[in-house]
Structures are given as C-alpha cells and as structure tokens.
C-alpha positions in Angstrom: 66.7 -80.9 180.6 66.6 -77.1 180.9 65.7 -75.7 184.3 62.2 -74.5 184.9 63.3 -70.9 185.2 65.6 -69.1 182.8 69.1 -68.1 183.9 69.1 -64.7 185.5 70.2 -61.9 183.2 73.7 -61.1 184.3 76.1 -58.6 182.6 79.8 -58.8 183.4 80.1 -57.7 187.0 81.6 -54.3 187.6 85.2 -54.1 188.8 85.8 -53.9 192.6 88.5 -51.9 194.2 91.0 -53.7 196.3 89.6 -54.4 199.8 86.1 -53.6 198.6 83.3 -55.3 200.5 81.6 -58.3 198.9 79.0 -57.8 196.3 75.5 -57.5 197.8 73.4 -60.6 197.7 70.8 -60.6 195.0 67.5 -61.2 196.8 65.0 -63.6 195.4 61.3 -62.6 195.5 59.9 -63.6 198.8 56.4 -64.4 197.5 55.0 -65.5 194.2 52.4 -63.6 192.3 49.4 -65.9 191.7 47.0 -65.1 188.8 43.3 -64.8 189.3 41.5 -68.1 188.6 38.1 -68.3 186.9 36.2 -71.5 187.8 33.7 -73.0 185.3 31.4 -74.0 188.1 30.8 -70.4 189.1 30.2 -69.1 185.5 27.9 -69.8 182.6 29.1 -72.2 180.0 28.5 -69.6 177.3 30.8 -67.1 179.0 33.6 -69.6 179.5 33.3 -70.8 175.9 33.4 -67.2 174.6 36.5 -66.3 176.7 38.4 -69.4 175.6 37.4 -69.1 171.9 38.6 -65.4 171.9 41.9 -66.4 173.4 41.3 -64.2 176.5 41.3 -67.2 178.8 43.5 -70.3 179.0 42.6 -73.6 180.7 45.2 -74.5 183.3 43.4 -77.6 184.6 39.9 -79.1 184.4 37.3 -76.5 185.2 39.9 -73.7 185.9 41.0 -70.8 183.6 43.2 -67.8 183.9 43.7 -64.7 181.7 46.0 -65.7 178.9 48.0 -62.5 179.4 48.9 -63.6 183.0 50.9 -66.5 181.5 53.3 -64.2 179.8 56.1 -63.3 179.3 58.0 -66.4 178.1 60.9 -65.3 180.4 58.8 -66.5 183.3 57.5 -70.0 182.4 56.8 -70.8 186.0 53.7 -68.6 185.7 51.8 -71.5 184.2 52.6 -73.8 187.1 51.7 -71.0 189.5 48.4 -70.7 187.7 47.8 -74.4 188.2 48.6 -74.1 191.9 46.2 -71.2 192.2 43.5 -73.3 190.5 44.0 -76.2 192.9 43.8 -73.8 195.8 40.4 -72.6 194.6 39.1 -76.1 193.9 40.3 -78.0 196.9 39.7 -77.7 200.6 41.3 -74.7 202.4 42.9 -77.2 204.8 45.4 -78.4 202.2 49.0 -77.3 202.5 51.2 -76.9 199.4 54.5 -78.8 199.6 57.6 -79.9 197.7 58.2 -78.1 194.4 54.8 -76.4 194.6 55.8 -74.8 197.9 59.2 -73.9 196.4 57.4 -72.0 193.6 55.2 -70.2 196.0 58.3 -69.1 197.9 59.7 -67.8 194.7 62.5 -70.3 194.4 63.8 -71.6 191.0 63.3 -75.2 189.9 65.5 -77.3 187.7 62.5 -78.7 185.8 58.8 -78.0 185.7 56.9 -80.5 188.0 54.1 -82.5 186.4 51.9 -82.4 189.5 50.8 -80.0 192.2 52.0 -81.3 195.6 49.5 -80.9 198.5 49.2 -82.2 202.0 45.9 -82.9 203.7 45.4 -84.1 207.3 43.4 -87.1 206.0 43.1 -88.6 202.6 39.6 -89.3 201.4 38.7 -92.1 199.1 37.4 -91.3 195.7 38.8 -90.1 192.3 42.2 -88.4 192.5 43.2 -85.9 189.9 46.3 -87.0 187.9 47.8 -83.5 188.2 47.7 -83.5 192.0 50.0 -85.5 194.3 48.5 -85.8 197.8 50.1 -86.8 201.1 48.6 -87.1 204.5 49.5 -87.2 208.2 50.5 -84.7 210.7 52.6 -81.6 209.9 54.2 -79.8 212.8 52.7 -76.4 213.3 56.2 -74.8 212.8 56.3 -76.4 209.3 53.3 -74.5 208.0 53.1 -70.8 207.1 50.8 -68.6 205.0 52.3 -67.2 201.8 50.3 -65.5 199.0 47.2 -66.4 201.0 47.9 -70.1 200.8 49.0 -72.6 203.4 52.5 -73.7 202.5 55.4 -75.6 204.1 58.0 -73.4 205.7 61.1 -72.6 203.7 63.2 -75.0 205.6 60.7 -77.9 205.4 60.3 -77.2 201.7 64.0 -77.5 201.1 64.2 -80.8 203.0 61.2 -82.2 201.2 62.6 -81.3 197.8 66.0 -82.7 198.7 64.5 -86.0 199.9 62.1 -86.6 197.0 63.8 -85.1 193.9 66.9 -85.8 192.0 70.1 -84.4 193.5 70.3 -81.6 190.9 66.6 -80.6 191.5 67.2 -80.6 195.3 70.4 -78.6 195.0 68.8 -75.9 192.9 66.2 -75.3 195.6 68.7 -75.6 198.4 71.2 -73.2 196.9 68.5 -70.6 196.4 67.2 -71.1 199.9 70.7 -70.6 201.4 70.9 -67.5 199.2 67.7 -66.3 200.8 69.4 -66.7 204.2 68.3 -70.2 205.4 70.7 -71.7 207.9 72.1 -75.0 206.6 72.5 -76.3 210.2 68.8 -76.0 210.6 68.3 -78.2 207.6 70.7 -80.8 208.9 68.8 -80.8 212.2 65.5 -81.4 210.5 67.1 -84.3 208.6 68.5 -85.7 211.9 64.9 -85.6 213.4 63.7 -87.7 210.4 66.0 -90.6 211.3 66.5 -93.3 208.7 63.6 -92.1 206.5 63.5 -92.5 202.8 65.6 -90.0 200.9 67.5 -88.8 203.9 70.9 -90.0 202.6 70.7 -88.1 199.3 69.2 -85.1 201.0 72.1 -84.9 203.5 74.6 -85.0 200.5 72.6 -82.2 198.8 72.5 -80.0 201.9 76.2 -80.5 202.6 76.9 -79.4 199.0 74.4 -76.4 199.0 76.0 -73.0 198.6 74.2 -69.7 198.6 76.8 -68.3 196.2 75.1 -70.0 193.2 73.3 -67.4 191.1 71.4 -69.7 188.8 70.2 -73.3 188.4 72.9 -73.9 185.8 75.6 -72.8 188.2 74.2 -75.2 190.8 74.2 -78.0 188.2 77.7 -77.2 187.0 79.0 -77.5 190.6 77.1 -80.8 191.1 78.6 -82.3 187.9 82.1 -81.5 189.0 81.7 -82.8 192.6 79.8 -85.9 191.4 82.7 -86.7 189.1 85.0 -86.7 192.1 86.8 -83.3 191.6 87.5 -81.1 194.6 84.6 -78.9 195.6 84.9 -75.5 194.0 84.2 -72.2 195.7 81.4 -69.9 194.4 81.8 -66.3 193.4 85.6 -66.4 193.6 87.2 -62.9 193.7 89.9 -62.4 191.1 92.0 -59.2 191.1 93.1 -58.0 187.7 94.5 -54.9 186.0 90.9 -53.8 185.4 89.9 -54.3 189.0 88.4 -57.2 190.8 85.9 -59.5 189.3 84.0 -62.6 190.5 83.9 -65.9 188.7 81.0 -68.4 189.0 83.2 -71.2 190.4 86.8 -71.8 191.0 89.8 -73.0 193.0 91.7 -70.0 194.3 94.8 -72.0 195.4 95.2 -73.3 191.8 93.9 -70.2 190.0 91.4 -72.3 188.0 87.9 -70.9 187.3 84.8 -72.3 185.7 82.3 -69.9 184.1 78.8 -71.0 183.0 77.8 -69.3 179.7 74.2 -69.0 178.8 72.9 -67.1 175.9 70.9 -64.7 178.1 74.2 -63.6 179.7 75.1 -61.9 176.4 71.8 -60.1 175.9 71.1 -56.7 177.4 67.5 -55.6 177.4 68.1 -52.3 179.1 70.8 -50.9 176.8 69.8 -52.8 173.7 73.5 -53.3 172.9 74.5 -57.0 173.0 77.7 -56.2 171.1 78.8 -54.1 174.0 78.1 -56.9 176.5 80.2 -59.3 174.4 83.0 -56.8 174.2 83.0 -56.2 178.0 82.9 -59.9 178.7 85.9 -60.4 176.4 87.9 -57.7 178.3 86.9 -59.2 181.6 88.0 -62.7 180.4 91.3 -61.5 179.1 92.1 -59.6 182.3 91.4 -62.7 184.4 93.7 -64.8 182.2 96.4 -62.2 182.3 96.2 -62.4 186.1 97.4 -66.0 185.9 94.0 -67.7 186.0 92.9 -70.5 183.6 89.3 -70.4 182.7 87.0 -73.2 181.6 83.8 -72.0 180.0 80.8 -74.4 180.2 77.5 -74.3 178.3 74.3 -76.2 178.7 75.6 -79.0 176.5 78.6 -79.4 178.8 76.6 -79.6 182.0 75.7 -83.3 181.8 76.7 -86.3 183.9 79.5 -87.2 181.5 83.3 -87.0 181.7 83.8 -84.2 179.2 83.6 -81.2 181.6 85.4 -83.1 184.3 88.3 -83.9 181.9 88.6 -80.3 180.8 88.8 -79.1 184.4 91.0 -81.9 185.7 93.7 -81.2 183.1 94.2 -77.8 184.8 94.3 -79.1 188.3 97.6 -80.3 190.0 98.3 -84.0 189.5 96.8 -85.9 192.4 94.3 -83.3 193.3 91.4 -85.3 194.6 88.2 -84.7 196.4 88.1 -86.1 200.0 85.2 -88.2 198.9 85.2 -90.7 196.0 83.2 -89.9 192.9 79.5 -89.9 193.8 77.6 -91.1 190.7 74.4 -91.3 192.8 74.4 -87.5 192.9 74.1 -87.5 189.1 71.1 -89.9 188.8 68.0 -88.4 187.4 69.9 -85.5 186.0 
C-alpha cells in the first residue's frame, strides 16, 4: 500500500567537489498546520447545510467540518487526517493527549499509510459510547512524555517513535523512526525508553526497528526498500552513499560501498519538476547521472513501488551483484515484513 505522504520531490542532486562537506540535512516541518474546525453544535443547522451543499465545507467526522479548500492540494493527503485530529481536539476534553500515528502527524512526520483512527490518551477512561474513529488509551504518562505542539497536548517525539514502533508494522514504525532520526532524535534515547518498558508487548519488533532506523532515508519508500532488503537477509546497506564520477560526486539512495553496488528508488514524482516545468530535462540529467555512476564502476539496481514488496524479486536482483557468500550477520527476518 502506498505511504500516506507522497515521495518528496527530488531532482538529481548536484555534483559535489572532491572533499566537499556532506549535503545539508533536509529539515522536516517541526509542527503541523491544523485547519479551522466548525462544530455543528455551535452553529445553526441551516448554516451548516448551506455550507455543505455549496461545497464550501467538508465533513471530517460526526458534527465537525472544515473548509474544503483546506484539504487541498492532493500532494498533501495527510491534511484530511490532520483535520480529523483537529476536530477530535475540539470535541473531546482538553486533557487528552494525542499519541501514536496521530502524534507523528502533528510532529510533521510522514506515515506509511493513513491511520483509520485518531489515537488519544486520557488519564481515565469513562464508560459510555466510544467513537469508532477514535482509539483511546488510559493510565499515567510521564510528564516528560507530553509536550504541546500546535496548541495540542501530544506525546514527545521520542515517545511517539517508540509507540509507533511497538504498535505498528515494522515498515510503518521504520518510516516514522527514520524521519525522527533525520530530525535529530538520538537512537540511544529510544533504546533507553524501550529498556525501561521491560518485556512489554511490541518491544521486540520495536527494538529491531530502532536498530535499523537511519536518518539518511529521504522518503517512506527509501525506508521500505531498505527494510525489504534487510528482511530478506541481505547485508544492511548504507544510505546516501557518495559516489565520485567524472561529473563530480553524487549520492545514491542506498548502497554497499565496498562492493560498488547501489539501489535507487524511482518514483514518478522524481521525474517531475514543478519549478522549471521541464520534465524532459530532469530525465536527461538523471540519465547523465546514472551513466556517470556506472562508468565509475558501480552497478545500479533501480526499484519502483511494484518492486518494494516482501517478495524475493528485489532481493534476487541485488544478490546477483553481491559477492558470493555475502551474508547479513543476522538470518533473514521475515517478521520484519509482516503487515507490509
């Protein structure tokens, strides 16, 4: 299934001079923009009906509406989920804290797939009717695990990563963990939090996800590609591998420098340039870049969405290029590919 956010628009990276410093880290937005929510209970039925009929408002959950224009453009499909989060915030007690994937969205992190529920934590669960689009948990949250973002109580970035890694599939957890490390989160702090949890549910898979997390991944699809390769038992690839060519130095998505083997994820958006309006030029420059990398002695495997699946096809294509007997220190880990 496609990730919840589209692959970041990325043109072929510019050449680097020999000895040049690393490319600057692309910073993710540190806070989400929540749309204004209109509650039916605060307005006349006639006004609500008129706004919905005209198409000016869109219902995001029972009794809650947002301006239809705030759900666009299609390049940011997470806006609908953020609208639902904003609606829940207006309709529930201010004491709730947003957790898991909902917290990740508020932090501006990408998701592998759109969640079907808003996740909230409340100090105590009350009896009564529970909304099907809200997942509630209760208990005590440590004060250090709760911060305020976009005016909402939300779990800290570290707690959010741990929660997602424990409760989601490995690919979903890895997408969040990679992005958090790219934001600057210390992986040792995540391991310490897992250690404090003891033998709690989901800790085993979360530990594997955090050990694999890498801030060099620039999109959910790059995270998924790396997971498929490692889950199949191949050696762990490095991210953003620097390759020196006759045109300068470039960086490949994934690779094994010792063996000069690279894996590049190709999404359609990669070959679209909105700024210059010249997709042909992008394809031409990417072809020059690819040829220069091959001429430098590298072998390149290009993967698409159809290839990034828990099957043997991508593994076999890559394995043919690796030295005979090259094995990952760990055996294949099919549990990492469950729920893909």
